[in-house]
N, C-alpha and C positions, 0 to 999 in steps of 0.2 A: 222683729224679723226672725225668721227661722234659720237655724244654723245650716251650713253646707258641709259637704264632705266629698272626698274623691270618689267618683263613680267608677269603681274598678280601675282598669288600666287605661281608660279613655282619656284621662287628663282633664276631664270636666269636673268642676266642683258643683255638684247637684245639691239642691235643697233636700234636707233629710225627709221631707214630705214631698212626694211626687203627685202632681194632679192626675187622678185617674178619670178619664173622660167617659166611662161607661154610662154614667147617669145622664149625660147630655143627649143620649139617643132620642129621648122623647121630650127634650126641653125646647124652649123657644129663645128668640134673640134677647129678650129682656133678661131672662135667667142667665144666659151666657154672658151678657155684659156685666151683670152683677158679680158673677164668678170671676171674670177677668179682673175687675177692680180689686177683688179680694186677694187674688193671686199676687198682684203687684204689691199690695199693701204688706203682705207677709213675706215677700221676696221669693216666691215659688218660681223657680227657673227651669223646671223639668216637667214636660207634658207627656202623658201616656194615653194614646188613643188606639183605635183599631178600625180596620176597614169594615168590620161587622157591627160597629156601634151606631147604627142608624144615622141620624143627622149630625153626629158629633163632629165629624171632619168639617162639614159645611159651616157649623157654628163656630169652630175654632179658626177658620180661615181669616176672618177679620183681625183676630188677635195677632196672627203671624204677619199679616200685611202691615200692621203697625209696629210690631216688636219681634220680628223673626230673630234678631240677634240676641234677644234677651232669654231665649228658650232653647234648651236641649229637647229635641222633638223625637219621640218614640212612637212607633205604630206596630201593627201586627197583621199577619195573614193567617187565615185558616187553611189555605191551600197547601197541599202536600206535593203537588207536581210542579214542574218547571214553568209551564205555561200559566197555570193558575196563580202562582206566586208573582210572576212578572206582571200579570194583568192586575192583580190587587195592588201592587206597588205603583204602577202607572196611574191607576184610578185614585189612589190615595194622594199622590203628588198633585194631581189635577184638582181634587176636591179641597185639599188643604192650601192650594195656591202657592206651593213652594217648589223649588227645583232640587231639594235634597231633604231626606229624612235621616236624622242622625243615627237612630237605632231602629232596625227592622227586626221583629221577633216572630218566630214560629209560634203560633197561638195554640195553647192547650195540647201540646204534643205528648200524649200519654199512652195511646193505644199502640200496640206492637206493630200491627200492619201499617198504620199510618207512619210510624217511626221509620220503618224500613223504606217506605216509598219516599219520604222526605229526604232521607240520607242516601238514597240510591241514585242510579243513573237517571238523568232527566228529572231529578227531584227538586224540591223547593230550596234545599241548601245550595245546590248548584246555581239556581237562579239568583239567589242572594249574593253568592260569591261574584257572579258576573256583574250584578248591580253595583257591588262595592268597587269593582275594577273600573266601572263606568262613571264612578263618582256620584251615583244616585243615593247611596247610603254610605255611612262610615263604619257602622258596627252591626253585628248580628247577634241576636239573643234568642232565648227559648223560654216559654211560659207554660203554666199549667195549673190545674185544680186537683183536688182530691188527695187522698193519702198515699196514692201510688207515685205521685209526681216527683218527690224528692229523689227516690231511687231511679226513676226514669231520667231525671236531670243528670244524675251521675253517669248513667249510661250514655246520654247525649254528649257529655263533656269528654268522655273517653273516645267518642267517635269523631267529634269536631270541636275545634277550639272556639266555642261560643264566648262572646264578650260579656254576657249577662244572663242571669236566670231570674225567674219570678215564680213564687209559690206561696201557698197559704201558711200563715204564721201567727198564731195567737195562743194564749195560755191554755185554753180548753183543748185545742187540737194537740198541743204538745204533751198533754197528759197521756196520750196514747203512746205506750212505750216503743212500739215498732216505728211509728212515725217520728218520734223524738230521735231515735237512733239514726234513722235515715237522714233527718235534717242535720244532725251533728256531723255526719259523714260528708254531706253536701257542703256545709259551711267550711269544713276543713279543706276540702278540695278547692272551693272558690277562693278562700284566703291564700292558699298556696299559689294558685295560678292567677290571682288578682282579677277574678271574675266578679263583676258587680252583682250585688245581692239585693233583690227587690222582693218585698213581701206584700201580700194582700190579705183581706179579711181581718184586719186588726180589730175592728169594732163590730164584728159580726156577733149578734146575740144568739140566733138560732134560725132554723128554717121556720117559715110560717106554719103554724100548727093546724090550720084548716086546709081543706082541699078545694076550696071554692075557686072558680075561674076568676081572672082579673076583673072582669066586668061586674062580678057579683059581690066582691068584698066591700066592706064599708069604708075602710081607710085607704088612702092613696098609697100605692106601693110603687116605688121607683126601682128598687133592686129585687132580685128573686128571693133574697133572704131578709129577715128582719134585722136591722142594725141596732146597735145600742143607741139610745137617745139621752140617757142620763149623763149629764155633763161630767160628774165625778167619775163614773165608771169609764167614760171615754178617756178622761185624763189618765187613769190608771192603765188602760189598755195601750194608749200611745206611749206612756213611759216604758211599758214592758218592751215594746219593739225598739224604741230609740235607745234603750239602755245598752244595746249592742252597737258600738259606734260606727260599724261599717255596713249596717243594715238600713235600707231605705224603706219607708212606709208609703205604699201607694194609697192615696186617699179613697174614701168610700164611694161605692156606686150611688148611694143615696146622697145627692148633693146638698140636701137639707141639713145633713150632719157635718158638712165640710167646715162651717165656721167653728164648731166646737173642736174638731180635730186640729185645725190650724191654731186655735187659741191654746190648746193643750200642748202642742209642739213648741210653741213660742215660750211656754212656761217651763218646759222640760229642764230639770236640774241635774240630770246625769244618772239617775237611779230609779228603781221601782220598788214597791213594797208588795211582796208576795201575799202577805196577810190581807191587805186591802183587795187584791185581786181575788183571792179565795172567797172573801166576803161578798164581792160583786157576783161571783158565779152562783153562790147560794141565793143571794137576795133577788137577783134578776132572772134566775133559772136559765142561765146561759148553757147552751148545748152545742156539741160539735156539729158543724155543717156536713162533715164527711165521716164515714166510718170504715172505709176500705172495702165495703160490701155493697149493700143496697143504696147507701147514700153517697154515691160517688159522682153522679151526674148532676150538673147544675140545671 
């Protein structure tokens, strides 16, 4: 079983690995059933999906029909306006077959104009506040990608009292001095205010190096980036994230690597070895997914 920890100030003890449902977008029922059994086996009690994840919500609905009380359920909206956020929430509730989502997050809120809209009059934040008052959600979070997001999360937390944040966090990204500094400032703010800290891209290896379209490449690609597949490197990467006891690791978009991530998390012994991580970076040619410039978009 994978250890649990307090998910910020929510009062929920979440599994240190959160199931990220992005990879379910193109999956089928058999794959979903296999994943569901795996989650129960390892004690995963926190699910993270989004309205924009294709069929993920529909594939997760049977899980919730059987075990809604076992899971803390999080979802996301890309809408920045009041009406769009409400529409996404209602559609997610219907597709998931539930009457409440525990955590609703503003998805990838990094662009300045979108940030202003979301926090302004008739913005998405207002919609989620109303939804919380109506009992449709309990908590409100914010997520994002790229090297600008840690600083934007800090700005968001100054504007609104979000319950959680989500951002990229892995050894190669944190070698960027500016991003490292922004992340440290964000972590300090979250720890002071008891904001839940979720991280993504733990086992990202690099962007795919060719520019072929999805239908022309030879290997099956489930996520937009190439994940680590080497079990030992995955173990080291998972150790790196979980070594921070209040940081949660959202599982990979490529569900084929999920068993290795869960096995690594179950074996976690409380620390990580930087020398092993440095060796993995050289051995596997691990590269940053983002650079703060041209490589910001997913």
